[in-house]
N, C-alpha and C positions, 0 to 999 in steps of 0.2 A: 642726195649723194651727188658727188661731182667728180672732177677729173682725177684726183689723186687715187681714187679707188678704181683703178683700171685693170682689166684683165687682158689687154692686148699684148701681143708679142713685143719684146724689147725693141726690135727693129722698126715697129710701127708706132711707138710712143712718140708723139709730136715733139715733146720737150727734149727728147734725146736725139731727135733726127735733125731738127732745124738749126740753122746757124743764126748769128746776129743779123746778118744781111737779109736772110730770108724772113726773119721776124719783122724787120723794117719794111720789106716788100709787102708782107701780108697786112701790116698796119696801113700802108698807103692804099691798098685795095679796099680795105674797110672804110677808110676816110673818104674815098671817092664815091662810096655808096651810102653815105650818111651813117657810117659806123655800124652797118648791119648788112648781112648777106643772107640770102636764102640758103637752105641746106644744100641745094644742088649746086649753087655757085661756090659754096665753101668746098664741096667735094672736088669741083673742077680745079680750084686753086691748089688743093692738096695734091691732086694728080700732077699738076704742073711743077711742083717742087720735088716730085718723086715718091709721094706716099700713095700707095694703092690699097684699097680696102674692098673686101667683098660686101655684098648688100647687108648681110647680117652684122659684119664687123662695123660697117659705117652706121648702121642703126644704133648699135650699142654706143659708138662714139658720140653720136648726136644726143643721145639721152644723157651722156655724161657732161657734155658741154652746155647744152641748151636747158638751163635750169628753169626757164620760164615756160617750157613746154609749148612753144608756139612754132610757127614755120620759119622764124628768123633766128640767126645767130648774131648776137651783139658782140662788139669788140670787147666790152668789159667781161662778158662771159668767156670769150676765147682766151684773153690774157689771164683771167683768173684760173682757167684750166691749166695753163702753162705754169703759173706760179705754184699751184698746188702740186703739180708734177715734180717741180724742182724741190719742193719741201719734202715730198715723198722720198726722194733719193738722198736726203740728208742723213748721213749715218748717225748723227747725234740724236735725231728724232726717232730713228728706229730703235736705238738702245735706251730709250726713255724707261726709267725704272718705275715699277708700280708701287713698291714699298718705299716709304721714307727710310733714310739711313738708320734711324733708331725707331723700330716699329714694335718690338716686343715689350711686354710689361716688365717692370723692375722686379728683380729677383732678390729677396732679402736673404743675405748670407749670415750676417751677424746682427743679433738683436741689440737692444740698448746696452752700451758699454759704460762701465764706471768711469773710465778715463777716455777722453776724446782722442781719437786716432788722428795722427798727423803724418804718418808715412805708411804706405803699402808697398810691399815688394814681394816678388816671387823668386825663390832660391831654387835653381834646378839641381838635379841629381848629378854629381860628378863621381864616376867610378874610379877604382884604384888604377886603372890603366890610363886615366886621363880623359876618357870619352865623356861627353856631356849629353844628358837626356833632359830635354825641356818638357817632355810628357810626364815626367816624374819629378817630384820635389815637394816643397812646402811653402806656404804663405807665411809672411812675417808682418805684423803690425806693431807700430811703435807709438807711444804717447809722450807728451811733453814731460810727464812725471817720471819717466824712466821705466814704464812697464812695457816689456817686450813679450809678445804672445806669438807662438808658433802654431800654425794650423795645417791640417792635411790638405790634399788637393781639392777635396770637396768641402772644405771649411769646417772640419771637425777639430775640436781642441786637441792639441798635441803636447804643448809645454808652455808654461808661463814663467817668466823670469823678470828680475828687476835689476836695473843698473844704478849704481851709486858712485859718488866721487871716490877715487881710489885712496885718498888720504883721509877724508872726513866721512867715515862710514855712516854716521848718524844724521848727517845733513842731507837735505833734499837736493835733487839735481834738476836741471832744466835742459832737456835734450833738444838740440838744434837740428841734427840730421843723423841718419844711420844708414848703413849699407852692409850687405852680406858679401862674404868672400867665399864662394862655394868651393873653389879648388883647394883652399887652405882649411876649410871647415871652421871658419871663424866668422865673427860678427863684430863690426866696428861701430862705435857710438861716439858722436861728437856732442859735447855739452858746453855750458857756459864756463866750466872750470878750466878752460884753455888746455885741454888734454884730449888725446885720442885713446879710447879704451878698446882693446881687442879681446874678445871672449872666445874660448873654445866651445863649440856646440856639437861635440862628438858624443854619441850614445846618450842623447837626451840630457846632456849636461850643459851648464852655462857657467863656465869658470873663467874668471879674469886671468888672462895669460900675459898680455903685453900692454904697457902704458907708455905713450909718447907724451911727455909733459913739457912744461915751460914753453908753450907756444906763445908767440907774441900777442896773438888775438884768438878768440874762439873761432872754430871752424863752422861755417854756415852751410856749405854745400859740398857733397862728395859724389864721386862716380868711380866705379871699379870695372876694370876690363881684364878678362882672363881668356886664354885660348889654350888648346892642346899644344904641348911642347913649347910653351912660352910663359915667361914669368908674369905673375899678376902685377897690375899697376893700379895704384890708388891715387886719384886726382882730387885735391882738396882746394877749396876757396874759402878765404877767411873774411872776418868782419872788416878788415882793413883793405880788402881788395887784392891781397897777395894770393898767388896761386902756386901750389907746390905739387910735385909728383913723387910718390913713394913707390919704389919697385921692390918686390919681395923676392928673397933668395932663401927659401927654407932649407936648402941643402947645406948652406953655410952654418957654421957653429959660432955661437957667441964666444967672446974672449973669456968669460967666466965659466968654469966647468962645475961649479959647486951648486948650480941650480937644480932643483928637483921639479917634479911635475906640478906640484902645488905652489911653487915659487912664482911670484909675479915679477916679471922682467920690467924694469923701469929704465927708460932711456930718454934723454933730452933731444930736442930737435937739433941743437948745436952738435951733439955727439954724432948724430946721423949724418949731418952735413959734412962733418970732418972725417967720416969713414970709420968711426970707432965702434960701430955696431954692424958687423958684416952682413947679417940677414936682411938688412934694410939699406937701400940707397935712396937718396933724395935729390931731386932737381928743383931748384928755386927759380921760378920765372920772374919774380919780383912783383911789384904792384902794377897790375895790368888794368885794373878797374878802379874807379874813384870811391866806391862805397861797398856795402855788403854784397858779396857774391850770392845772387839768388839761385842760380842754376848753373850746372856745369855738365858737360857731356863729351865723351870721346867721339871722334869722327875717324873711323878706321880707313875709309877710302882715301882720305887726305893725310893720314898719319898726323893728325892734329887734334885739337880740342876746341870747343866753343864754350865761352863763359859769358854771363850777362849780369848786370847790376842795375838797380834803380838809381834815380837821381838822389843826391845827398840832400836830406831835408834842410840842413843848415845853410845850404848854398843854393839860392834861387837862380835859375837860369832864364827867368822870364825877361824878355827884351833882348837877350843876347842873339847875336848872329849865329847861323848854323856852324860856321867854322870854329866858333869859340865854345861850342857845347862839349862837355866831357864825354869820353868814350863810354857807351852803354853796353856794347856787345863786341866781342873780339873773337876772331879765329886765329889760333896760334899753333905753330908746329910743335910737336913733342920734342924735337931736338933743339939743342942750343949749340951754336947761335941759331936764331930763328931763321928758317928758310921761307916761312909763310906767316904773315901777320897782317890781318885785315881788320880794320876798325870800323864800327858802325855807330853813327851819332843819331840818337833818338831822343826827342824831348820827353822829359820825365822818366826816362830809362826804360829798361826791359825787365820783366819779371820771369818770363818763360819763353821757350823757343822750341822748334822742332826742325830737323834737317832730313832731307831725302837725298841719299847719295846718288841714285840713278840719274836724276836730272839736276842735282846740286841746287835744289830749292830750299831756301831758308825762310822760315816763318817765325815771326816774333810777336809777342803780345805784352802789354804792360799796363801801367796805371791810367793811361790816356784812353783806354777802352778801344783802341784801334788795333786791327790785325794787319801787320805789314809783311809783304812778300818781297824777298830780296834775291837779287842775282849776286852771288858771292864775289863775282869778278867786277861788279860795279857797286861798291858799297856807299857811294855818295848819296844815292837816292833810292827809295824802295820802288820796285817795279809796279806794285799794286798795293793799294790801301783799302782794306775791307772794313766798313763802318757798320755797326749794328748793336754792339754791346753797350750796356748802360752802367757797367761796373768794371772794375779792374780785372783784366784777364789773368788767370792764375795757372792755367794748364792748357797745353796745346799738343796735339799729335796728328800725324798724317796717315793716310790710308791709300792703298791701291797706287803705289808709286807716285804719291803726291797729287792724285786726282781729287781727293777730298781732304778738307781740313776740319778738324773738330776742335772747338775752343770752349773752355769752361771759365766762367767769371766768378766773382765773389758772391754773387747772388745765387750761385749753383744752377745757372742756366747754361745749357749747351747749345751752341749754334754750329751747324754743319754747312760748309761752303763748298761750292763747285769751283775748283781752281781754273779750269779751262774757260768756263763761261762767266766766271767772276760773279756768281749769284749766290744768294742764300737759299739753301735747299730745305732747311728745317730748323725750327727753334724748339728745343726740348726742355721743358720746365718742371718735369715731375720730381727731379731731385730736390728742388726748392720746397716742395710740399711735404716730403717725407723725412728730410733731415732738419735738425734743430736750427732755428734761425739765430743769426748773430755769432755763430761759431764757424770759423773757416773750415773748409772741406779740402781733403786731399784726394788725389786720383792716381790710378795706375792703369795703363792700357796693356792688355795681354795680346801681343801681336799674333801669337800662335792660335789662340781661340777667337781672336777678334772680339774681345769683350772688354768693356770699360768698368772698372771698379771705382766707386766713389764712396767716401766714408767721412764721418765726423763722430757723432754719437752712435750711429749705426753704419752698416756697410751693405751697399746694394751693388748688384752687378746687372748690366744690360748688354745685349749684343749690338754691335755696330756693323751693319752690312754683313751679316754672317755669310760665309761661303757655302755653296750648295755641295753637300756630300754626294758626288755623282755615283759613288758606289752603292748608295742607299736610295737615291731618288733622282728623278730627272728634273726636279724643280716644280714650280707652280705656274699656272696661267693667270690666276687672280690672287688677291690677297685674302679673300674670304670665299665661302662656297659659291660655285657657279650655279646660277639658277635658270638661265635661258641660253639655248644654243640655236642659232638660226643660220641658214645658208641662203645667200643672195644669188639667184640664178642669173641675173643680169650681169653682175660684175664678177661672178664666180669667186666670191669671198665669203669668209665665215665671220659671223658676229656673235660675240658672247657677252652676257651681262651677268653681274654677280651681286652678292650681298654687300660688297664693298662699294656699291654705287658706281662701278666702272662699266663703261661700254667700250669694248675693244674690237676693232676690225682686224682680221687676220688674213694674210695671204698664206693659206695652209700648205701650198705647194712649196714654199720657200721657208716656212716657219718664221714669218716676219710680221711684226706689228705694223699695220698701216695707219691706224688712227686710235688714239686713246682719249676718251672723255672721262674725266674724273668728277666726282660729286655730281653725278647726273641728276639725282633727286636729293633735295635737302629739306630740312625743317628746322625751325628755331625753337630750341628748348632751353629754358632757364637762361636766355640771353646768349646762347652758344649755337652757332650754325652747325648742325650735325648731318652727316650723310644718311640717306634712307635706302634700305635694301630694294633692289629691283627684283620684282617677282614675276613679271610677264612682259612679253614683247612680241611684235610682229611687224612685217613690212606692209606698205601699201601695195595695191595691185600692180603698179608699175615698178615696184621694187626700188624706188628711189628715195623714199622717206621711211623713217623708223619710228614706230610708236612703242613707248615703254610705259609700264605701270609699276607702281611702287607699293610698299607695305602701308604707307599712310594714306592711300587712296588717290594719289595724284597720278595724272597721265601727262606725258610730254611727247611732242612731235619733234623729231630731230632731223637736221641736215647733217649727216655724218661727216661729209668732207670738210665743211666749214666749222664743225664742232659747235654748231649753234642750235639753240632751241627755238623752234618756230612758234610753238604754242604750248601753253600749260592749261590743263583741264583738271578740275577736282571732282572726283566721283562722289565720295563720301569721306568725311573726316575719320581718320584712324580705322579705315576699313580696307583690309588688304585686297589688292587686285590680283586675282588668280588667273584670269584669262582675258585677252584682248584680241579683237579681230577688226580688220579694215576691209569693209565691203563697199565698193564703189565710193561714194562720198560720205559714207557712214562709218562711225566708229562704235563698236559694241564692246562694252566693258562690264565685267561682273567680278564678284568676289565674296567677301564676308558680309556684304549688304543684302544677301539672300535674293537678289534680283538682277536682271539685265538692264543696263542703262545705255541709251543710244545718244550719241553726240554727232553733230555735223563736223566733218573733217576740216572744213575751213570756216572761218568766222563770218564771211560774207553770206554764207548759206545757213547760218545757225539761227533757227527759229526758237530753239530752247537752250539758252546759255547754260542752264544748270542740268541739262540732259533730259531726255524723254525716258521715263521709267516704264518698262514693260510690266506685265502682270506678275504678281508675286505668287509663284507656285511652289517655291521651296520653303520648307520650314526651318532650314539650317543653312550654314555657309555653303556657297558654291565652291567646290574644290577644283573642278576641271570642266572643260567644254571643248567641243570640236565642231568644225563646219565641213559640210559635204559640198563637193563641187558638182554634184549631180543637178539635174533640172527636174523640178524646181529646187532652189537652194534650201538646205535644211541645216539647222544648228541644234546640237544636243548639249544639254547642261546636266550636271550631276552634283548633288549636295553631299554634305557630311552624313546625312541621315540615309543615304542610299537611294534618293529619289532621282529618276531620270525623266527629263522632259524634252520632247522634240518640238521645235519651233519652225514655222515657215519664215524664212528670211524676208520674203517679199512683203508680208503683211505684219510680221511680228506676233503672230497668233500661235498658241500651242495647239497641237492636234493629237498628241499621244503622251501618256504619262504612265510610268512603271515604277516598281519598287525592286531594287536589286536583291533584297532578302527573299521576296516571293515573286520571281520574275515571270511566272506563267500567268499571273492575273494582272489585269489592267487596273490602274487607279483612276477613278473618274475625275474629269476636269470640270470644276464648278464654274458656272457662268458669273456668279457673284462671289466677290471676295468675302471670306469669313474671318472673324476675329482670330488673331494670331494665338496659337497654342504653344505650350512649352515643348521643346524638342525632346525626343525620346532617346537621345544619344546617351550612352553609358559611360563615356569617357570625355574629359575636357578637350576642347579644340587644340589641335597641335599641328604645327607646320610640318610639311613632308621633309624639310631639311633639318629638323631638330633632333635627329638621331644622335645620341651621345655614344661615347666609347663604351660606357657601361651597357647600353642597349645592344651594341654590336657584339660585346663579349658574351652575351647570353645565347648567341646562336649555337654555341657548342653544348648547351644544356639540353637534356632530354625533355620533351614536352608530352603532356598527356593529351591525346586527341579527344576532342569533345564528341559526344554522341550526335548522330545526325539530327535527332530531334531537338537537342539544345542548340545545335548550330543554326537551325532555321529560326530560332527565337532571337538570336543575336542580330542586332542591327549592323548591316554591312555597308561601309562607305566605299565609293568608287574613287580610285586614285588617278586614273587616266582614261581618256576616251580617244578612240581613233577610228576615223571613217576610212573604208576601203573605196576610194574615189573611182577606181577603174571599174567597179561593178555597177550594174544598172540598179535603179531603184525599183526592184521587184520584190514581191513577198517571198519568193522562193530563195532569194540570195541573202546570205549573211553579210551585211554591209557595214556594221559597226561593232567594234570591240571595246569592252570595258573591263578594267582590271580591278579586282576587289582587294580589300586589305587582308583577306585570308589566303592570298596567293592564286586564286582562281581567276580565269579570264572568261567573261561572258560574251556570247555572240548574239547580236541583235540584227533585225532587219528594220530599217527606218521607214519602210513602206507602211501606210496606214493599216493595211491588212496583214502586216508582218508581225513582228514581235520577237520573243525569245527563241533562239535557234539552238542553243546548247552552250556548253562551257567545257573548259579543260584546265588542268592543273599546270601552272607555269613556274613553279619553284621546286627546289629539292632540298631546301634547308628549313628547319623548323623556325617559325617566327618571321620568315622572310615575306616579302610582298613585292609586286611589280609596281614601280613608280612611274615609268615612262615607256612609251611604245612608239615605234616608227615602222614604216614600210617603204618599199620601192614603188615606183610609178606604176608598174604592172601588177602590183599587189601579189607578187609571187612569194616574197619572203616577209616574215614578221620578225622584228627585232624588239626584244624586251630587256629593260634594265631594272634591276631589283634594288631593294634597300640595303642589301649586303654587298653590293658591288658586282653582281653577276650579269653578264650579257649572254642572252640566249637568242639563237636564230631558229625560226620555225618555217616549215614549208606549208603554205596555206593556199596555194593556187588551186588545189583540188578539194578544198574543204568548204562546206556549207554552200554548195552550188547544186543546181539540178543535175542529175545523172553523174554524180561525182564518182560512182564506182566505175564508170566507163572512161574516166580520165586517165590518160597514160602519163606516167612519170618516168623520166630517164634517170633512174637511180645510179647507174654506173658513172654518169657525168657528175652527179652530185657528190659521189664519193671521192672523185678527183679533187673537187673544190674543198670539201669538208672531210679531212681525215678522221674527224670525230665519229663518222659513220662506219669506219672499219671495225671489224669484230675484235673484242677485247678478251683477253684471258680472264681478267677480273674486271667486270663492268663497274664503272664509278657510280656515285650517287645520282648524278644527273640522268644517266641512262636507266638506272633502276627505277627512278621516280616516274618514268613514262612507259615502263614495260607493259602495263595493262591499259594504256591509253591509245585508242585506235587512231585518233587524229587530234591535232595536226602532227606532222612528223618533225621531231627535234633534230635539227641539222648540226647544231654546235652549241656548246656551253663552256664558258670560261669566265674567270674573274678578271674584270677590266679595271676595277678600282677597289680601294680598301674600304670605302664608305659608300653612302647612298648615291646611286646614279640618278641624276636629275634631268638629263636630256640625251636624246639620240637623234642623229640625222644621217640618212644614207644618201650618198651621191651616186646616182645611176651612171653618169658618164665615166667615172673613174673607178667605180666599185669600191669606194671607201666608206667606212662607217666612222662617224665622229661621235664621241661620247663625252659628256661633262658630268662632274660629280661634286658633291659637297666636300671632297678633299682638295678643292681649289684647282683642279686640273681639267684640261680639255685634251683628249687623246685621239689619235688616228689609228684605225685598224683596217685591215683588208676584209673582204667578205668572208674569207675563211678563218678570220680571227688572229691574223698575224699582226704583231705590233710594229707600227711605223715610227711613231714619235709623239712628243708632247708639245703642244703649242706654247711658246714662250720659254722652252727649255734651252739652256746653253749648249746642249748636245745637238749639233746640227745633223740633218739627214740629207740624203741625195734629193735634188729637186724632183718633184712629181710632175707627170704630164697632165695636160688640161683635159684630155678627152680619152684617156686609156688607163687601165689599171697598172699598178707597179709590175715590172717584169719579174720573172721567177728568180733571176739572179740578184734581185734587190737585196740590200743588206738589212734584213729584218733583225729585230732585237727582242729581248725580254725586258719588261719594265723592272728596274732594279728593286722597287719597293714590293714587287710581287714575286721576286725570286725566293725560293725556299729550298731547303734540303730535305729530301724524303728518304727514309730508311725503311727497307722491307727485308724480310728474311725468307730465304728459300730452304729446301730440305738440307742443303749441304754448304751453303755459302751465304754471305751477307752482301747485298747489293746496295751501294750508296749512289743514288742518282741525283744529280743537280737538276734544277728546273730549267732544262733546255734540251733541245734535240741533240743527242750525243752523236748520232750518225745519220746522215741524210741519204735519200735514195741515190743510187749511182746508176750509171748506164751499163755496167757490166752485168754478166750473167751470174755473178756470184751472189749467194744468199747473204743479204746485209740486214742484220738486226738494227732496229733503232728504237729508242725509248722516249716516252713522253710522260712527264710527271706533272700533275696539275691538281691542286687542292687535295692533296693527301692520297691520290690514287696513282698507281703505277701501271702503265700499259706497255706491253711488249709486242711489237709488230715484226713481221718479217716479209720481205718482198724480193722477188727475182728481178 
């Protein structure tokens, strides 16, 4: 780790303090001393420019700068520290997204259709008062053969109709374009018959109402605009490049009064231009484009429209100068005479475009496969040309005020571009594999839902950078379940690793990403490089390097600041690493290979490149392990079969072996290895993160408790091990905890004369189990996280020690910190589950996540508890269980102090995904309580009731 991962105060950050002249001065001092300074000389120079550090702060600074770990500071190390600091302050780096823009799987909405879909459109609901609702409406799909299908909002069939030529009923038609007129409750179809057909779509009917005939050429593109208290406008572009605007006046009556509801009104274009049909007015802009109008769109902010056309196939422009190229795209005002007319010249023409009104960004795509970004005030040359497509671009749309561009080509490949950095973010090719080849595809972008619909013979929908519903969730920290949560005491930063193969360094005080490493572990499968899940991690003893283990058995040593991998080690092929430890210059790794493998931390000291394997004393996969900081050093490992083995770290020899199913008897350690026997496990191997929603839903079912005799016959596996490092290695002390898959927590002494000390129940829900445990440095509190997302806090300072009955506990002080200890009118399930349990004392119980909690970490200096879960989140809590925030959430929180807990007036919240409404009945009234504290303690002498509702229980307190 290096400079950018700094915990110093902002005014003591070197890159924020020094000026350019001071950097030159420091460089000159380094140059005079052969580009290296002793650490004391560097400190004197920093004092000379006004930077003063305490001894502890300067030691931390030296560890950050001096990556060689010697007594000198090189100029290269110092300038690298400054560069990384400047990169850390880059706001674009902080906002780096974890998910690609299109990350979800395709959602099939319409199965194989008889007729190929060529147009998708959403028609909103328009009420009789003129108000518009985009949350209600219906979808419309059109085919070339004239089949019009109407669908509900969730793509259920609503109505199917067919359009045909108005004069030749039995002849076939060829639809070129269609558009809905929601305010008029009509649907317009343009076909090769050089006519516009308008259908009434009231009350599930599809009746031809109006025909505009005798058009000079067929209409190829249409756009409709409607607003409240404004007449609808239909913009049309034809095969000849002519553009016309039709304005509807439904309040006007036609000259003929003999028409009935079933009568088809026929009117020619010439009659409309001459004003002989009052309900319609037409503005003819003339021939603005040289060939077929491919796309046309209103621009409300400019009171104009944009139209585009491709190059005429019969007129080659090859070899022509740019000034002689025909107009390919035009911006024209709606009024005549034109107050705005901007022409764009593009070789081979333009097929599609998109416009962002906020910054007046115009993006065009065409047959030349290039994406052009235009400044509409400088049409002579595009400002940016994005190259990457290999086929003609057919559809373009913008997102987030023009920050992202999505482009679709004829091969049905979508490319996502970052406008600011002018780089390609993602290439999405799944549409090309699920849609029929050789048939053009059409697309529609739903701005409200941020979804893209693409169709040809089928219709698929995918989300494009979906917005986070902050009323339902605070967002995610990772894109997949979080498997490892670490805290670096040296830099005071949090590190999380996940199944997405991401390593993220967080400044939890500011909710800020410091470093992101993507695809940390990879493997080649079927010629494709795939990311591999990270399942274990730890720091070295100096807390400067990170060691990670993956599901495929690979180990990697990382320099987090430089995002570089220093070394790669392979434990066993396809053998998941479940635990890793870095002891001195040794790396200990274990997992599904049933044994511990020892590696040298650095290659120059590696006598065993493939690792030194310890004795095999486990008959099944090793699920968890823990290391004690006592003297001598001890490591405990546990397998899926419930075997517990204690090892001496200095010699690597086992000295005690137990079975969790029968903890009071020792299992002998054989001096000679025996042939392997088949495991006695009753269920297949399963990862602790593999809980499905169906498994979690079963927690509400009643369970039959097994008789104690049968319970002893069942093989119990241990899910987590935890050493109480503050306790001495004596036989009278309980120094290690192990959580079983039946919800119990066993207490052991790792002294050779120790053994099993007792156990207690750690759950209150049927089928739950403890997955992870943590404690503070003084071993005063025990924190447990369960498979159903519950966090429990236990008081263990007076448990499993000599003379524990004489130990004094300040219970009133604990009640101030933990309101859970106050007396309840109706005790909840958590309290009832420990009613007959003498020790330990349950201090708190709350649901922290919706799914399995995979890691807990307590920070003693600030009194914060961090939890990670398979729900892809990392959350911060106070010791009393108050929610602070979620790392990576767009919801910011007040900055936290480095060395003190959050103040009482801190703005605590309730996680939106854990909020629920609880209803309970009293003898005379119904109380509806939302999941939050309705009234807090006050300083007055008035009796103030306040309510807390949590996981289905309602507690009523009163306090003077």
